[in-house]
N, C-alpha and C positions, 0 to 999 in steps of 0.2 A: 655478834656472832654467837651461836649456841656453843657452850663449852663441850669438851670432848666427853663429859660424863652425862650426856643427854640420856633421857629415859628411853625405854624400848620404843623403837620407831613405829609410827602408825602409817607413814607414807612411804612410797617406794624410795630407795636410796641409790644414788649414783656416786661411785667412788672414783676419784681421779688421782693417779699417782704421778707426782712431780716433786720428789724429795731432793731438791737441788737448792740453788741459792737465789738471792734477790733478783739478779738479772734474768735468771731462768724463769722465775715466776712471772716477771713482767713481760717477758717474751711469750709466755703462755696465756696471757690475758685474753687475746682474741679467741683462742680455743675455749677457754673457760666460759666466756660470755656466750659463745655459740652453743655450748652444752646447756647453759642456763636457759637460753631462749627455746631450745629444742625440747627441754624436759622441765617445764615450769612447775610441775607438781612434785618433782623428786626433791628429796633432800640432797644437796650437792656437798659431798664430803671430800676435802682435799687432803691427801697424805703428803705432808711437807714438813720441814723443820719448824719446831714450835715457835721460834723467834719471828717467823714470817706471818704469824697470825694477824697482826695489824695490816700487813700488806694484802693478805687474802681478803680481809674485810673491806678494804678500800676498793677492791675490784667490783664489788656489788654482785658478784657471781657465786660466792661461796657461802654456804650456810654454817659449815663447821669445819674446823681444822683437826685432822688426826695427826698428832706428832709422829714424824718418821724422818730418819736421817741415817746416813752412813758416811764413813770417812771418804774424803775426796769427792768424787762424783759417782760413788758406788751406789748399788742397790741395797736398801735395807734388808736385813736378814729376815724380818717378819713384820707384820702389821698388827697392831693391837685392835683388831676389829672384833666387835661383839654383836650378838644377835644373828638374825638370818643372813644368808649370803647377800651381797649387793645385787640389786636388780640389773645394774649395768656397771661395769668396770672399764675404765679408760686408761691406757698406758700412754701418758705424756712424758714418760721418763727416758725411754730409750727404745732401741729396736730389738731388744731381747737377745737371748732367751731368759736371762735372770729376772728382768722386770716382768716378763710375761708369766713366768712360773710363780712369782710372788703373788700376782693377782689371781692366777688360776687356782692357787691353793685355797682361796676363799670361796671357790665354786660359784662365781657370778653366773647369773642367768644368761648374760651376754657380755662378751669382752671385745672392746674395740682396740686394735693394735696393728702395728705394721707386720707384714709377713716376715718370717725368718725360716730358713730351711730346717732348723732344729726344733721348731714348733709348727709343724706342717698343718696341725689342726686349726690354726688361726688363719682365716682366709682374708687377710688384710692387704692393703696396697703395698707396693715395693718401697723400700727405703732408699733415698738418694743422699749420699754423704755430703754433696756440695750444696744442698738446698739451704736457703735461709731459714733460720730457726722459726720465725713467725709463720712463714709460708708452709713449713713442714707439717706443723700440727693442724693447721687449717685444712691442708690437703688430706690428712688422715681422716678428719671428720667428714669432709666432702665425699670421700670414698664410701662412707656409710650413709650418705644422703642427708647430712647435716650442713646447712649453709653457714659458712664462717668467713669473716672479713679480716684479713691480716692487718688492716689498718686500724682496727678497733682497739687502740692501745691507751687512750687517754684515761687518766685518773681524775676524780673530782678534786677541786681545790681544797687543800687541808684547812680545817678550822683553826689550827694552831698558828700563832703569829711567828713570822720568820725571826730568828735571832740575828740576822744580818741582811736586811732587805737591800736589794740592789748591788750586792757584792758579787765579784767573780769568785766562784768556788773551784778550788784546786783539790783534786783527790788523787794522790800519788800511788795509792795501793791498788792491788789487783789480786786475783786468785792464785797467781804463781809469779815468781820472779821474771819469767819470760815476758810477761805483759806489763812490767813496771818500768816506765821511763825513768831515767836517772834523776835523783833528787836535785842535783845542781842545775839541771836544765829547767825543772819546775821553778826553782828559785830565780833563775834568770828571767823567766816569763813573769813571775810575780813582781820582780823589781821594775820591769818595763811597764807593766800595767799600773803599778802604784805611782810611777813617775807621770803617768797620764791623769792622775787624780782619782783612779778607781780604787775602791776598797777590795782587798783580796783576803779571802779566808781559806783555811785548809781543813779538810775533813779526813777521817780515817776510821777503819773498822776497829773492833775490840782488840785485835791482835796487832794493830799497826801504830801503837802509841809512839814507839821509837822513830818510826819513819816520819810520822807527822811532826814530832819534835825536831828532827833534823831539818826538815824543810822549813819549819817556822824559824829556826835559828838562822839558817843560811839566808832566808828572805827578810829577816829582821821584823817579823810580824809580832804585834803585841799579843798578850795572852787572850785578849778579848776576841781575837780573830783566829783562834786555834780551837778546833772542835775534834779532839781526838777521843779515843776510847769507845767509839761507836755511838753516835747519837741515837736516841729512840726514834723509831720510824716517823712518828708524827712531826718531830722537830726537823729531822733530815728532809722530809717531804716538803715542809714549809720553807726551809732554807733553799731548796732547789726550785720550788715553784716561784719564789720571789727573787731569784738570782738574776744578775745581769747576764751571766753565762756560766756554764759548767765546763771545765777542762779536765779530762781524765783519760785513763787508758780504757781498754775494752773490759768494762766491769759494770757492776750493778747500777752505780749512780748515773752512768751514761744512759741506761734504759729509763731511769727515773726522770732524767731531763726530757727525754722523748715523751714520757707519760704526762708531763706538765707543760709541754710545748715551750720549754725553756731553751734558748739558744745554747748550742753545745759544740765543742770541738773534741772529738774522740780520736785518740792515738792508737792505731792498730798495728799489730805485729805480735805474735806470729800468725794470727788468724785473720783472714781477709774480711773486710766489712761486707762483702757479698753474702757472708754466712751469719754475721752477728751485728751488722751495722744498723744505723738509723734508717727509717723510711725516707724516700726522696722528699726533701723539704728544705727550703733555703735556710731554715733555722739551724740546721745541723750539718756540720762539716766532719767528714771522716778522712783522716790522714793515713795513708798507707802507701808504701813503696814496694812491698813484697820482696822476695817470694815468701810463701808460707813456710813456717818452721815448726818446732816442737812447742806446743802450748804449755807443756809441763816442764820446760827447761829451767835450770837453776840459775840462769843469768839472763839479763835483758836480751831479747832476740835481736839478731843483726838487722832485720827489717825495721824494728822499732827504733833502733839506734840511728837509722838514716834520717829520722825526723829531727829537725833542729828547732831551737827556740824561735828563730825567725819564721820558720814554717808555721808554728803555732800562732805567733802574733799576726801574721798575714791572714790566717784563717779567722782569727777573732775580728780583724778589721773587715773581713768580708761578710760577717754575720749581719743580717738585717736587724734593725732594732724594732722587731715586732714582738708583741707579747700575745696574750691569749686572744684568740679570735672571738 
């Protein structure tokens, strides 16, 4: 991927704003690939957090990453864009107006975005809050005459060797406490799976070392099966691609399992799988009892707590032992 210090462009440029997390980027892959197909001569620049550069490259749709981020799920205050205005700008970040105005400030020749009453000059399609994330961005592009397939989510098999081939991957963390299933329940699942002779490993992000350590201790996992501190994307991708199954909450690694067609069990609450869940496929099981709650809550959501270790183990048992087609 071309670095963000690229020389003055000689080809038209298409800027896509999606300054969010791993799961958000993976859910946006169908839209990114649709834009790539529709504009093969454009340099496709993705405004996203710098650490997602390897993910963007793996999609095969992005030429260059423009580092952009904001706390939480906010809109960046500015974009470090240089040279002429973008020929096309696409808002895959939100429904505006903050993300709309951020892109409008660059004076793109054309802006693709959802309609919002506070930016009436944008003649885009309506935003539906209950729509699935993959479908939403594909529908946006379809409204502008760009064909997009919400099922186009697969990533190529990573060249890196898995650090634990054939293991069950447990990932207890998530973007907020509301989406974190209790550690002791993950430990119970780990114990049952190890009793069946399966290898169980645990992963976590850069800020989840304590959470990972607690789970490893309660589950009695050896140090060789603990991958805390945030694995580099290449190793994480290889770990997931060669896993027996991935068990996690509604977070980025669940989308990575979908991208590699790895069997998965995803624990939902407070957000319904109809909005962020895996596509219909026997490889993937989404557990959810509802109702929806506060995704930013400071403790595990009541709907999430209705899921028991036995529920998870039954879901694992129901997974077909299919690997890559």
